[in-house]
N, CA and C atoms as an extended XYZ file, in Angstrom:
525
Properties=species:S:1:pos:R:3:atomname:S:1:resname:S:1:resid:I:1 pbc="F F F"
N        -0.800        8.095      -24.819 N   MET     1
C        -0.065        8.663      -23.605 CA  MET     1
C         0.587        7.837      -22.825 C   MET     1
N         1.651        8.533      -21.881 N   SER     2
C         2.917        7.979      -21.406 CA  SER     2
C         2.748        7.394      -19.906 C   SER     2
N         3.502        6.556      -19.954 N   CYS     3
C         3.119        5.398      -18.698 CA  CYS     3
C         3.102        6.038      -17.371 C   CYS     3
N         2.494        5.830      -16.331 N   ARG     4
C         2.993        6.614      -15.036 CA  ARG     4
C         3.825        5.825      -14.390 C   ARG     4
N         4.626        6.251      -13.830 N   LYS     5
C         5.743        6.010      -12.987 CA  LYS     5
C         5.515        5.209      -11.686 C   LYS     5
N         6.109        3.941      -11.300 N   VAL     6
C         5.645        3.638      -10.173 CA  VAL     6
C         7.142        3.583       -9.645 C   VAL     6
N         7.056        3.337       -8.044 N   VAL     7
C         8.398        3.025       -7.054 CA  VAL     7
C         7.817        2.314       -6.040 C   VAL     7
N         8.399        0.798       -5.711 N   ILE     8
C         8.311        0.389       -4.658 CA  ILE     8
C         9.317        0.299       -3.390 C   ILE     8
N         8.698        0.571       -2.416 N   ILE     9
C         9.775        0.813       -1.279 CA  ILE     9
C         9.552       -0.152       -0.052 C   ILE     9
N        10.280       -1.412       -0.053 N   ASP    10
C         9.840       -2.368        0.895 CA  ASP    10
C        11.206       -2.719        1.569 C   ASP    10
N        11.177       -3.284        3.020 N   ASP    11
C        12.559       -3.751        3.433 CA  ASP    11
C        12.547       -4.911        3.397 C   ASP    11
N        11.804       -5.988        2.925 N   GLU    12
C        11.576       -7.245        2.276 CA  GLU    12
C        11.818       -7.536        0.797 C   GLU    12
N        12.759       -7.505        0.118 N   PRO    13
C        13.261       -7.295       -1.140 CA  PRO    13
C        12.048       -8.764       -1.981 C   PRO    13
N        12.340       -9.720       -0.802 N   ILE    14
C        11.316      -10.745       -1.898 CA  ILE    14
C         9.829       -9.889       -1.949 C   ILE    14
N         9.129       -8.865       -1.159 N   ILE    15
C         7.850       -8.567       -1.533 CA  ILE    15
C         8.010       -7.613       -3.040 C   ILE    15
N         9.229       -6.514       -2.683 N   CYS    16
C         9.363       -5.960       -4.037 CA  CYS    16
C         9.010       -6.998       -5.185 C   CYS    16
N         9.894       -7.930       -5.265 N   ASN    17
C         9.962       -8.360       -6.481 CA  ASN    17
C         8.624       -9.692       -6.977 C   ASN    17
N         7.661      -10.081       -5.892 N   LEU    18
C         6.734      -10.032       -5.932 CA  LEU    18
C         5.409       -9.107       -6.211 C   LEU    18
N         5.868       -8.210       -5.942 N   ILE    19
C         4.723       -7.057       -6.328 CA  ILE    19
C         5.188       -6.534       -8.073 C   ILE    19
N         6.646       -6.681       -8.158 N   LYS    20
C         6.853       -6.502       -9.847 CA  LYS    20
C         6.232       -7.369      -10.645 C   LYS    20
N         5.947       -8.956      -10.202 N   ARG    21
C         5.295      -10.079      -11.126 CA  ARG    21
C         3.947      -10.024      -10.776 C   ARG    21
N         3.216       -9.536       -9.842 N   LEU    22
C         1.928       -9.629       -9.497 CA  LEU    22
C         1.545       -9.086      -10.789 C   LEU    22
N         1.672       -7.444      -10.649 N   GLY    23
C         0.949       -7.112      -11.420 CA  GLY    23
C         0.970       -6.649      -13.055 C   GLY    23
N        -0.338       -6.306      -13.707 N   GLU    24
C         0.003       -6.332      -15.073 CA  GLU    24
C         0.127       -4.920      -15.542 C   GLU    24
N         1.376       -4.877      -15.378 N   TRP    25
C         1.934       -3.078      -15.358 CA  TRP    25
C         1.600       -2.558      -17.126 C   TRP    25
N         1.661       -3.303      -17.937 N   ASP    26
C         1.657       -2.856      -19.138 CA  ASP    26
C         0.220       -2.648      -19.709 C   ASP    26
N        -0.371       -3.468      -19.297 N   ARG    27
C        -1.736       -3.210      -19.529 CA  ARG    27
C        -2.288       -1.989      -18.812 C   ARG    27
N        -1.851       -1.722      -17.715 N   LEU    28
C        -2.194       -0.923      -17.184 CA  LEU    28
C        -1.473        0.524      -17.285 C   LEU    28
N        -0.839        0.616      -18.365 N   ASN    29
C        -0.139        1.662      -18.511 CA  ASN    29
C         0.686        2.333      -17.266 C   ASN    29
N         1.371        1.533      -16.757 N   LEU    30
C         2.191        1.607      -15.442 CA  LEU    30
C         3.762        1.041      -15.610 C   LEU    30
N         4.427        1.800      -15.112 N   GLU    31
C         6.279        1.273      -15.236 CA  GLU    31
C         6.831        1.007      -13.988 C   GLU    31
N         7.552        0.449      -13.497 N   ILE    32
C         8.062        0.325      -12.244 CA  ILE    32
C         9.390        1.059      -12.943 C   ILE    32
N         9.831        2.259      -12.388 N   VAL    33
C        10.879        2.980      -12.406 CA  VAL    33
C        12.152        2.613      -11.387 C   VAL    33
N        11.401        1.688      -10.390 N   GLY    34
C        12.724        1.759       -9.476 CA  GLY    34
C        12.115        1.017       -8.207 C   GLY    34
N        12.728        0.477       -7.369 N   SER    35
C        12.749       -0.027       -6.004 CA  SER    35
C        13.821       -0.343       -5.046 C   SER    35
N        13.419        0.115       -3.685 N   ALA    36
C        14.349        0.352       -2.911 CA  ALA    36
C        13.778       -0.702       -1.540 C   ALA    36
N        15.048       -1.079       -0.779 N   THR    37
C        14.673       -1.744        0.781 CA  THR    37
C        14.783       -0.889        2.000 C   THR    37
N        14.959        0.484        1.721 N   ASP    38
C        14.933        1.220        3.043 CA  ASP    38
C        14.449        2.514        2.665 C   ASP    38
N        14.198        3.429        3.702 N   GLY    39
C        13.514        4.709        3.783 CA  GLY    39
C        14.187        5.494        2.822 C   GLY    39
N        15.518        5.433        3.093 N   LEU    40
C        16.448        6.601        2.679 CA  LEU    40
C        16.812        6.436        1.222 C   LEU    40
N        17.255        5.397        1.004 N   GLU    41
C        16.867        4.842       -0.513 CA  GLU    41
C        15.853        5.162       -1.283 C   GLU    41
N        14.961        4.808       -0.586 N   GLY    42
C        13.335        4.968       -1.542 CA  GLY    42
C        13.100        6.446       -1.686 C   GLY    42
N        13.366        7.522       -0.941 N   TYR    43
C        13.599        8.782       -0.567 CA  TYR    43
C        14.155        9.516       -1.877 C   TYR    43
N        15.222        9.036       -1.936 N   ARG    44
C        16.339        9.237       -2.766 CA  ARG    44
C        15.524        8.788       -4.177 C   ARG    44
N        15.246        7.737       -4.391 N   LEU    45
C        14.803        7.467       -5.897 CA  LEU    45
C        13.435        8.448       -5.904 C   LEU    45
N        12.557        8.715       -5.222 N   ILE    46
C        11.397        9.285       -5.360 CA  ILE    46
C        11.921       10.623       -5.440 C   ILE    46
N        13.083       11.159       -5.216 N   ARG    47
C        13.364       12.438       -5.567 CA  ARG    47
C        14.375       12.844       -7.195 C   ARG    47
N        14.731       11.550       -7.198 N   GLU    48
C        15.352       11.628       -8.421 CA  GLU    48
C        14.569       10.953       -9.837 C   GLU    48
N        13.565        9.737       -9.633 N   LEU    49
C        12.527        9.355      -10.384 CA  LEU    49
C        11.419       10.103      -10.707 C   LEU    49
N        11.468       11.134       -9.825 N   HIS    50
C         9.411       11.833       -9.743 CA  HIS    50
C         8.041       10.851      -10.135 C   HIS    50
N         8.373        9.614       -9.425 N   PRO    51
C         7.467        8.961       -9.734 CA  PRO    51
C         5.645        9.423       -9.485 C   PRO    51
N         4.347        8.602      -10.159 N   ASP    52
C         3.436        9.058      -10.089 CA  ASP    52
C         2.819        8.245       -8.956 C   ASP    52
N         2.898        6.902       -8.465 N   ILE    53
C         2.724        6.115       -7.344 CA  ILE    53
C         3.811        5.431       -6.688 C   ILE    53
N         3.304        5.691       -5.497 N   VAL    54
C         4.732        5.062       -4.485 CA  VAL    54
C         4.190        3.840       -3.670 C   VAL    54
N         4.433        2.501       -3.710 N   LEU    55
C         4.102        1.297       -2.775 CA  LEU    55
C         5.527        1.592       -1.836 C   LEU    55
N         4.719        1.587       -0.885 N   LEU    56
C         5.489        1.927        0.050 CA  LEU    56
C         5.203        1.196        1.785 C   LEU    56
N         6.329        0.445        2.401 N   ASP    57
C         6.378       -0.311        3.325 CA  ASP    57
C         5.970        0.626        4.668 C   ASP    57
N         4.966        0.302        5.362 N   ILE    58
C         5.102        1.310        7.049 CA  ILE    58
C         6.092        0.976        7.791 C   ILE    58
N         6.954        0.151        7.875 N   ARG    59
C         7.868       -0.039        8.706 CA  ARG    59
C         9.262       -0.684        7.849 C   ARG    59
N        10.312       -0.062        8.121 N   MET    60
C        11.502       -0.187        7.711 CA  MET    60
C        12.826        0.613        8.022 C   MET    60
N        13.634        0.371        7.948 N   PRO    61
C        15.221        1.413        8.324 CA  PRO    61
C        15.160        2.476        7.684 C   PRO    61
N        15.772        3.366        8.137 N   GLY    62
C        15.915        4.770        7.651 CA  GLY    62
C        14.957        5.576        8.052 C   GLY    62
N        13.725        5.708        7.286 N   LYS    63
C        12.643        6.466        7.438 CA  LYS    63
C        11.300        5.807        7.108 C   LYS    63
N        10.301        5.705        8.218 N   THR    64
C         9.176        4.698        8.120 CA  THR    64
C         8.407        5.480        7.214 C   THR    64
N         7.512        4.278        6.653 N   GLY    65
C         6.534        4.883        5.765 CA  GLY    65
C         5.599        6.341        5.555 C   GLY    65
N         4.953        6.144        7.548 N   LEU    66
C         4.691        7.348        7.981 CA  LEU    66
C         5.692        8.555        7.871 C   LEU    66
N         6.675        8.384        8.071 N   ASP    67
C         7.722        9.646        8.203 CA  ASP    67
C         8.026       10.252        6.541 C   ASP    67
N         7.754        8.908        5.495 N   MET    68
C         7.809        9.291        4.182 CA  MET    68
C         6.382        9.831        3.475 C   MET    68
N         5.310        9.657        3.894 N   LEU    69
C         4.065       10.036        3.735 CA  LEU    69
C         4.040       11.627        4.277 C   LEU    69
N         4.430       12.132        5.396 N   GLN    70
C         4.491       13.290        5.829 CA  GLN    70
C         5.533       14.235        4.878 C   GLN    70
N         6.573       13.967        4.688 N   ILE    71
C         7.610       14.340        3.786 CA  ILE    71
C         6.905       14.280        2.305 C   ILE    71
N         6.257       13.166        1.508 N   LEU    72
C         5.275       13.483        0.540 CA  LEU    72
C         4.385       14.680        0.216 C   LEU    72
N         3.704       14.501        1.392 N   ARG    73
C         2.600       15.495        1.611 CA  ARG    73
C         2.459       16.623        1.475 C   ARG    73
N         4.099       17.043        1.472 N   LYS    74
C         4.377       18.867        1.086 CA  LYS    74
C         5.062       18.651        0.206 C   LYS    74
N         6.288       17.834        0.147 N   SER    75
C         7.302       18.290       -1.089 CA  SER    75
C         6.342       17.565       -2.578 C   SER    75
N         5.675       16.836       -2.736 N   ARG    76
C         5.047       16.037       -4.008 CA  ARG    76
C         3.562       15.458       -3.444 C   ARG    76
N         2.682       16.505       -3.211 N   PRO    77
C         1.197       16.101       -2.843 CA  PRO    77
C         0.631       15.448       -4.316 C   PRO    77
N         1.111       15.719       -4.978 N   GLY    78
C         0.207       15.000       -6.627 CA  GLY    78
C         0.736       12.878       -6.259 C   GLY    78
N         1.470       12.763       -5.650 N   VAL    79
C         2.064       11.303       -5.787 CA  VAL    79
C         0.881       11.153       -4.881 C   VAL    79
N         0.434        9.412       -5.910 N   LYS    80
C        -0.491        9.020       -4.802 CA  LYS    80
C         0.458        7.688       -4.158 C   LYS    80
N         0.161        7.606       -3.010 N   THR    81
C         1.091        6.373       -1.659 CA  THR    81
C         0.278        5.513       -1.565 C   THR    81
N         0.763        4.150       -1.529 N   VAL    82
C         0.163        3.050       -1.026 CA  VAL    82
C         0.746        2.490       -0.291 C   VAL    82
N         0.033        2.259        1.382 N   ILE    83
C         1.263        1.632        2.261 CA  ILE    83
C         1.116        0.005        2.433 C   ILE    83
N         2.280       -0.612        2.411 N   LEU    84
C         1.997       -1.998        2.573 CA  LEU    84
C         2.774       -2.080        3.949 C   LEU    84
N         1.686       -3.072        4.700 N   SER    85
C         2.445       -3.283        6.119 CA  SER    85
C         1.778       -4.711        6.439 C   SER    85
N         2.602       -5.415        7.285 N   GLY    86
C         2.220       -6.780        7.721 CA  GLY    86
C         1.433       -6.157        9.222 C   GLY    86
N         0.610       -5.214        9.334 N   PHE    87
C         0.176       -4.644       10.132 CA  PHE    87
C        -1.591       -4.322       10.115 C   PHE    87
N        -2.637       -5.445       10.334 N   SER    88
C        -3.602       -4.847        9.988 CA  SER    88
C        -4.157       -3.876       11.003 C   SER    88
N        -3.679       -3.653       12.079 N   GLU    89
C        -4.082       -2.668       13.113 CA  GLU    89
C        -5.061       -1.244       12.307 C   GLU    89
N        -6.411       -1.033       12.650 N   PHE    90
C        -6.869        0.285       12.197 CA  PHE    90
C        -5.976        1.550       12.483 C   PHE    90
N        -5.287        1.686       13.486 N   SER    91
C        -4.598        2.650       14.159 CA  SER    91
C        -3.601        3.046       12.957 C   SER    91
N        -2.805        2.155       11.986 N   TYR    92
C        -2.008        2.126       11.279 CA  TYR    92
C        -2.851        2.750       10.157 C   TYR    92
N        -3.762        2.441        9.466 N   ALA    93
C        -4.541        2.661        8.619 CA  ALA    93
C        -5.138        3.964        8.596 C   ALA    93
N        -5.223        3.927       10.195 N   ARG    94
C        -5.899        5.752        9.841 CA  ARG    94
C        -4.873        7.021        9.776 C   ARG    94
N        -3.642        6.579       10.326 N   GLU    95
C        -2.598        7.426       10.221 CA  GLU    95
C        -1.892        7.459        8.938 C   GLU    95
N        -2.078        6.142        8.097 N   ALA    96
C        -1.635        6.205        6.725 CA  ALA    96
C        -2.543        7.259        5.901 C   ALA    96
N        -3.730        7.322        6.043 N   ILE    97
C        -4.460        8.065        5.561 CA  ILE    97
C        -4.241        9.654        5.778 C   ILE    97
N        -4.164        9.679        7.010 N   ARG    98
C        -4.011       11.204        7.615 CA  ARG    98
C        -3.033       11.726        7.305 C   ARG    98
N        -2.278       11.065        6.702 N   TYR    99
C        -0.636       11.542        6.068 CA  TYR    99
C        -0.770       11.318        4.849 C   TYR    99
N        -2.094       11.137        4.067 N   GLY   100
C        -2.037       11.229        2.572 CA  GLY   100
C        -1.921        9.892        1.787 C   GLY   100
N        -2.063        8.753        2.421 N   ALA   101
C        -2.237        7.097        1.581 CA  ALA   101
C        -3.309        7.231        1.018 C   ALA   101
N        -3.283        6.713       -0.073 N   VAL   102
C        -5.134        6.534       -0.869 CA  VAL   102
C        -5.290        4.937       -0.730 C   VAL   102
N        -4.388        4.279       -0.258 N   ASP   103
C        -4.869        2.729       -0.142 CA  ASP   103
C        -3.942        2.049        1.004 C   ASP   103
N        -4.299        1.323        1.492 N   TYR   104
C        -3.589        0.285        2.655 CA  TYR   104
C        -4.013       -0.932        2.512 C   TYR   104
N        -2.854       -1.724        2.282 N   LEU   105
C        -2.563       -3.093        1.838 CA  LEU   105
C        -1.551       -3.781        2.773 C   LEU   105
N        -2.208       -5.111        3.386 N   THR   106
C        -1.971       -5.755        4.467 CA  THR   106
C        -1.298       -6.679        3.728 C   THR   106
N         0.214       -7.587        4.296 N   LYS   107
C         1.218       -8.128        3.516 CA  LYS   107
C         0.696       -9.593        4.373 C   LYS   107
N         0.439      -10.846        3.976 N   PRO   108
C         1.055      -11.017        2.531 CA  PRO   108
C         0.256      -10.766        1.372 C   PRO   108
N         0.862       -9.863        0.474 N   VAL   109
C        -0.089       -9.323       -0.586 CA  VAL   109
C        -0.297      -10.326       -1.253 C   VAL   109
N        -1.721      -10.276       -1.732 N   ASN   110
C        -2.395      -11.158       -2.800 CA  ASN   110
C        -2.440      -10.772       -4.392 C   ASN   110
N        -2.308      -11.367       -5.396 N   LEU   111
C        -2.505      -11.109       -6.676 CA  LEU   111
C        -3.882      -10.294       -7.119 C   LEU   111
N        -5.256      -10.773       -6.303 N   LYS   112
C        -6.345      -10.147       -6.394 CA  LYS   112
C        -6.489       -8.877       -5.658 C   LYS   112
N        -6.188       -8.510       -4.952 N   GLU   113
C        -5.972       -6.974       -4.161 CA  GLU   113
C        -5.314       -6.281       -5.167 C   GLU   113
N        -3.454       -6.593       -5.627 N   VAL   114
C        -2.776       -5.892       -6.266 CA  VAL   114
C        -3.403       -5.489       -7.261 C   VAL   114
N        -3.736       -6.190       -8.348 N   GLU   115
C        -4.516       -6.019       -9.618 CA  GLU   115
C        -5.575       -5.140       -9.389 C   GLU   115
N        -6.349       -5.251       -8.443 N   ALA   116
C        -8.044       -4.461       -8.082 CA  ALA   116
C        -7.055       -2.526       -7.896 C   ALA   116
N        -6.166       -3.049       -6.993 N   LEU   117
C        -5.819       -1.672       -6.318 CA  LEU   117
C        -5.201       -0.889       -7.776 C   LEU   117
N        -4.130       -1.554       -9.047 N   LEU   118
C        -3.366       -1.139       -9.917 CA  LEU   118
C        -4.800       -0.566      -10.758 C   LEU   118
N        -5.791       -1.211      -10.880 N   GLU   119
C        -6.969       -0.966      -12.046 CA  GLU   119
C        -7.900        0.366      -11.373 C   GLU   119
N        -7.869        0.698      -10.102 N   ARG   120
C        -8.303        1.761       -9.508 CA  ARG   120
C        -7.458        2.971       -9.438 C   ARG   120
N        -5.920        2.713       -9.384 N   LEU   121
C        -5.155        3.677       -9.804 CA  LEU   121
C        -5.011        4.006      -10.864 C   LEU   121
N        -5.308        3.517      -11.779 N   LYS   122
C        -5.150        3.665      -13.171 CA  LYS   122
C        -6.397        4.610      -13.702 C   LYS   122
N        -7.584        4.136      -13.036 N   GLU   123
C        -8.883        4.708      -13.371 CA  GLU   123
C        -9.007        6.060      -12.746 C   GLU   123
N        -8.320        6.277      -11.389 N   GLY   124
C        -8.098        7.360      -10.410 CA  GLY   124
C        -9.642        7.250       -9.856 C   GLY   124
N        -9.501        6.246       -9.293 N   LYS   125
C       -10.857        5.760       -8.448 CA  LYS   125
C       -10.374        5.395       -6.999 C   LYS   125
N        -9.164        6.730       -6.628 N   VAL   126
C        -8.600        6.147       -5.396 CA  VAL   126
C        -9.110        7.490       -4.532 C   VAL   126
N        -9.125        7.478       -3.335 N   TYR   127
C        -9.600        8.784       -2.347 CA  TYR   127
C        -8.012        9.600       -2.549 C   TYR   127
N        -8.109       10.739       -2.468 N   CYS   128
C        -7.370       11.951       -3.097 CA  CYS   128
C        -7.137       12.401       -1.555 C   CYS   128
N        -6.430       13.075       -0.860 N   PRO   129
C        -6.664       13.965        0.517 CA  PRO   129
C        -6.563       15.472       -0.324 C   PRO   129
N        -5.739       15.522       -1.611 N   LYS   130
C        -5.805       16.973       -2.117 CA  LYS   130
C        -7.221       17.282       -2.379 C   LYS   130
N        -7.880       16.494       -3.367 N   GLN   131
C        -9.520       16.621       -3.265 CA  GLN   131
C       -10.293       17.100       -2.680 C   GLN   131
N        -9.945       16.595       -1.319 N   ALA   132
C       -10.587       16.630       -0.228 CA  ALA   132
C       -10.249       17.635        1.348 C   ALA   132
N        -9.273       18.107        0.367 N   GLY   133
C        -8.668       19.146        1.249 CA  GLY   133
C        -7.978       18.589        2.307 C   GLY   133
N        -7.645       18.999        3.889 N   THR   134
C        -7.315       18.602        5.080 CA  THR   134
C        -8.467       17.961        5.545 C   THR   134
N        -9.290       17.950        5.486 N   ALA   135
C       -10.641       17.813        6.375 CA  ALA   135
C       -10.340       16.029        6.242 C   ALA   135
N       -10.585       15.344        7.421 N   MET   136
C       -10.785       13.987        7.362 CA  MET   136
C       -12.461       13.624        7.176 C   MET   136
N       -13.265       14.411        7.388 N   ASP   137
C       -14.572       14.105        7.531 CA  ASP   137
C       -14.709       13.781        6.249 C   ASP   137
N       -14.387       13.693        4.876 N   HIS   138
C       -14.509       13.707        4.062 CA  HIS   138
C       -14.443       11.956        3.091 C   HIS   138
N       -13.275       11.769        4.267 N   PHE   139
C       -12.934       10.286        4.110 CA  PHE   139
C       -14.171        9.389        4.955 C   PHE   139
N       -14.245        9.706        5.996 N   PHE   140
C       -14.778        8.976        6.969 CA  PHE   140
C       -16.167        9.086        7.240 C   PHE   140
N       -16.701        8.965        5.911 N   THR   141
C       -18.114        8.971        6.098 CA  THR   141
C       -18.842        7.764        6.151 C   THR   141
N       -20.216        7.350        6.606 N   LEU   142
C       -20.532        6.236        6.876 CA  LEU   142
C       -20.460        5.299        5.793 C   LEU   142
N       -20.494        5.169        5.052 N   ASP   143
C       -20.251        4.517        3.722 CA  ASP   143
C       -18.874        3.959        3.584 C   ASP   143
N       -17.825        4.435        3.949 N   ASN   144
C       -16.535        4.449        4.085 CA  ASN   144
C       -16.117        3.904        5.258 C   ASN   144
N       -16.808        4.364        6.464 N   LEU   145
C       -16.491        3.550        7.535 CA  LEU   145
C       -16.845        1.991        7.841 C   LEU   145
N       -18.087        1.795        6.618 N   THR   146
C       -18.686        0.619        6.528 CA  THR   146
C       -17.782       -0.441        6.094 C   THR   146
N       -17.525        0.517        4.958 N   ALA   147
C       -16.403       -0.534        4.074 CA  ALA   147
C       -15.021       -0.675        4.482 C   ALA   147
N       -14.381        0.046        5.489 N   LEU   148
C       -13.419       -0.208        5.972 CA  LEU   148
C       -13.576       -1.429        7.027 C   LEU   148
N       -14.703       -1.176        7.530 N   ARG   149
C       -14.947       -2.430        8.843 CA  ARG   149
C       -15.423       -3.903        7.979 C   ARG   149
N       -15.469       -3.693        6.688 N   GLU   150
C       -15.779       -5.010        5.966 CA  GLU   150
C       -14.327       -5.257        5.566 C   GLU   150
N       -13.414       -4.548        5.132 N   ILE   151
C       -12.216       -5.105        4.845 CA  ILE   151
C       -11.354       -5.565        5.940 C   ILE   151
N       -11.442       -5.008        6.796 N   ALA   152
C       -10.756       -5.120        8.128 CA  ALA   152
C       -11.292       -6.369        8.303 C   ALA   152
N       -12.684       -6.682        8.992 N   LEU   153
C       -13.286       -7.637        9.152 CA  LEU   153
C       -12.483       -9.519        8.046 C   LEU   153
N       -12.966       -9.072        6.954 N   ARG   154
C       -12.365       -9.746        5.454 CA  ARG   154
C       -10.994      -10.228        6.205 C   ARG   154
N        -9.935       -8.929        6.140 N   ARG   155
C        -8.921       -9.730        6.086 CA  ARG   155
C        -8.337      -10.238        7.684 C   ARG   155
N        -9.324       -9.991        8.560 N   THR   156
C        -8.624      -10.658        9.830 CA  THR   156
C        -9.162      -12.498        9.635 C   THR   156
N       -10.490      -12.578        9.146 N   ALA   157
C       -10.972      -13.717        8.918 CA  ALA   157
C        -9.788      -14.768        7.600 C   ALA   157
N        -9.429      -13.874        6.916 N   ASP   158
C        -8.416      -14.581        6.089 CA  ASP   158
C        -7.210      -15.094        6.976 C   ASP   158
N        -6.434      -13.962        7.903 N   GLN   159
C        -5.174      -14.045        8.937 CA  GLN   159
C        -5.769      -15.521        9.818 C   GLN   159
N        -6.791      -15.328       10.584 N   VAL   160
C        -7.413      -16.599       11.185 CA  VAL   160
C        -7.379      -17.703       10.632 C   VAL   160
N        -7.851      -17.601        9.520 N   ASN   161
C        -8.505      -19.215        8.327 CA  ASN   161
C        -6.930      -19.234        8.032 C   ASN   161
N        -5.706      -18.656        7.945 N   ARG   162
C        -4.116      -18.941        7.498 CA  ARG   162
C        -3.530      -19.526        8.824 C   ARG   162
N        -3.858      -18.957       10.026 N   VAL   163
C        -3.510      -19.507       11.250 CA  VAL   163
C        -4.034      -20.917       11.546 C   VAL   163
N        -5.427      -21.117       11.468 N   THR   164
C        -5.907      -21.902       11.646 CA  THR   164
C        -5.378      -23.301       10.718 C   THR   164
N        -5.315      -23.080        9.462 N   GLU   165
C        -4.896      -24.013        8.581 CA  GLU   165
C        -3.642      -24.579        8.722 C   GLU   165
N        -2.706      -23.645        9.444 N   LYS   166
C        -1.077      -23.839        9.473 CA  LYS   166
C        -1.491      -24.524       10.767 C   LYS   166
N        -2.348      -24.307       11.789 N   ASN   167
C        -1.867      -25.311       13.162 CA  ASN   167
C        -2.496      -26.613       12.437 C   ASN   167
N        -3.517      -26.954       11.754 N   ARG   168
C        -4.304      -28.179       11.297 CA  ARG   168
C        -2.785      -28.928       10.371 C   ARG   168
N        -2.266      -28.076        9.706 N   GLU   169
C        -1.219      -28.929        9.089 CA  GLU   169
C        -0.077      -29.402       10.394 C   GLU   169
N         0.345      -28.347       10.783 N   GLN   170
C         1.117      -28.791       12.166 CA  GLN   170
C         0.801      -30.334       13.431 C   GLN   170
N        -0.620      -29.997       13.436 N   ASN   171
C        -1.410      -31.446       14.105 CA  ASN   171
C        -0.928      -32.882       12.960 C   ASN   171
N        -1.131      -32.456       11.758 N   ARG   172
C        -1.407      -33.495       11.073 CA  ARG   172
C         0.421      -34.093       10.946 C   ARG   172
N         1.011      -33.120       10.681 N   GLU   173
C         2.444      -33.388       10.985 CA  GLU   173
C         3.118      -34.185       12.221 C   GLU   173
N         2.557      -33.847       13.322 N   SER   174
C         2.244      -34.243       14.561 CA  SER   174
C         2.001      -35.736       14.939 C   SER   174
N         1.392      -35.992       14.212 N   GLU   175
C         0.399      -37.367       14.588 CA  GLU   175
C         0.994      -38.340       14.023 C   GLU   175
């Protein structure tokens, strides 16, 4: 079985490098064939390399992640696209799903989330707009909305804990 090709597009090179190091690419039969730090270069890579999976920042120079999702939905509907974002607002996730993203990870990404996502992509256990047609009601079932709410609450709690810990460290340093 041939490797599935992956392209990473994020305007923060450190994120691209981190994702490259985090995943168990060989074990999952996935190969990173390219990475880019802006939307225009990323779009060029997608046209040239024909990846199966694209990990895509939502905000970056050139073309935004949402712009690219709209283009990919029409030009390469079989590509599985995952949005990476520093924004955990539900409106961004909703737009990303509407335009065909199969998942939405908030930055900073962590090892467990990336590995779990890669495993789901390998097994084909992701929401795929092509399978559901254009009707969003196939995605927004009660179970999915409950799961999205739990994910959002968990991520919000994680962010609050990080900020709280950072504040504690700053208070200790100032004492």
